[in-house]
N, C-alpha and C positions, 0 to 999 in steps of 0.2 A: 286360681281355684275354679273348678267347673261346678255349676249348679245342676243337681240331678233331681228330677221329679220322681217322687216315691209313690205315685198313684198310677195304677193301670188305667188305660182307656176303657171306657164302658159304653154300652149302648150299641145299636146297630144302624143308626141313622147315616153313617158314612160307609157302611159295609158294601163291598163289591160283590156282584153276582155275575155268573157267566150268562151266555145267551140261552141257556136251558134252565135258568133259574137256580142253579146250584151256588151256594155260598162259597166264595173263594177264600181259602185259608193258606197261610204261609208259615213255614217253620224252618228250623235249622237243626243240623246235627253238629253241636258244638264239639270241637276236638282240640287236643293238644298233643305234643310229642312228649313222651315219657323219656327223660334223659338219663335217669339213673335208677337203680333198684334199691338204694339205701345202703348198699354194702360196697359202694365205690365202683360197681360195674356199670359200664355204659350200656344203655338199652335204647333202641330206636323205635319202640312200639308206640302206637297211638292209644290214647285214652279218649273216651267220649263221655259227655255229661248227659245224664238222664235226670228227669224230674218226676215227682209224683203228680198225680192229678190233684185238683183242688180238694177233692173229697178224701184223697189219700188212700182209698180202698180199691182203686181201679187200675192198679199196676203202674209200671213206669212207662215213660214216653219221652220224646224229644219236645222242646218248646215249639208251640205253634198256636196260631190264632188268626183272627180275621184280618184280611188285607183291606185297607180303607182307601177311599177315593182320593184323599189328600196326600198319598205317599206312593213311592215306587215300590215294586215288589221287594227289592233288597232292603229298603228302609223299613218295610213291615217286618221282614225276617229279623233284622237287627233289633227292632223295637220289641218283638215278642221274646227274643232271647234275653234281652235286658229285663223286661217285666217279669217273666216267669222263672228265669234261672239266674239272673244277676250277673250275666257275663256280657262282655263287649269284645269285638274283634273284627276280623276281615271276612265279610261275606263273599264267598267265592262263586264260581260258575254253577248254575242250577243243576241239581242232581236229577230232576225229572218232575213230571206232573202226574198225579194220580186222582182217580175218581173213587170215592169211598163212601160207605154208608155210615152215618153217625148213629151209633147204637142208642145213644141217649135221646136223640131227637127224631130218629127214624127217617131222616132225609139224606139225600146225596150231597156231598161236598166235592169241590175241586181243590186239591191240595198241591202246593208247590213246596219242594224242599231244597235247601241250600246247605253246603258245608259252611261252618263258621270256625275259622282258625282263631281260637280264643287268645286274646292279648291281655285281658284284664278280668279279674274275678272280684266282684264287689262284695263288701260285707253287708251292705244294706241295699235292698231292691224292693220294688213294689209288692211282690207276692211272697216275700220272705216268711211271713207268718202262716201262709196257707199251703206252701210247697216245701218239699225237701229236694235237695240236689245231691247227686252222687256221681263221682268220677268212676268209670268202670273200664275194664278191657272191652274190646269189641265183642268177644265171645260172651262175656257176662251181659253186656247191653243187649245183644241179640236175643239172649234167653229171657231177659227181664222185660223187654219192650212188648207191649200188648197189641200194637197195631202192625199188621202184616205189611202195609204200605210203607211204614217207617222202617221196618226191617229191610225192605227192598232198597230204600234210600241209603241206609247204612252200608249195605253190600256194594252199592254203586260207589260210595265214597271210598271204601276199602280198596276196591279195584282201581279206582282212579289214583289213589295215593301209592299203591303198589306199582302201577305202571310208571309213575314219576320216578320212584326209586330205581326201577329197572332201567329207565332211560338214562339216569345220571350215572349208573354203574357202567352202562355200555359206552357212554361218552368218555369216561375215565379210562376204559380199557383200550380205546382206539389209539393206534400209534400215530404220532405226529407225522404229517407229510412234509417231505423236504422242500 
């Protein structure tokens, strides 16, 4: 049995800042492969998990939050996905780094985004009572997401996953050499 902390980290005493004084935040685009359509047909599409803001009135987004001094960037990404969306999985290679303006704080942040291939979805998680999570198609998530920089991260993920599929198909089509 694994013990799980059901309280989110709070405070900024361990918060990381870049050399220009921008708060560093880390997030994930949680995704999974949709394997069936409910009618017995096999589907190979991906679904992504979006969450509401804590206030619930500021649109949908991907999990993200502060990167702290006592953790690696990938540990921070996984922690934020657990705290905000209640999912665990494999944090993959960075999608990119963005500088963006926090509309609520009026300051610039430096944000890193990673794909998270979800392996477990928990029933209880720290922010369960203040956020909703919804699995969506890529098109739906792109429409619902309120942050342009997160939409760019989603586009990069889709391109990366599409190129993986294309590479696999090309490998299968190659004739065996004698």
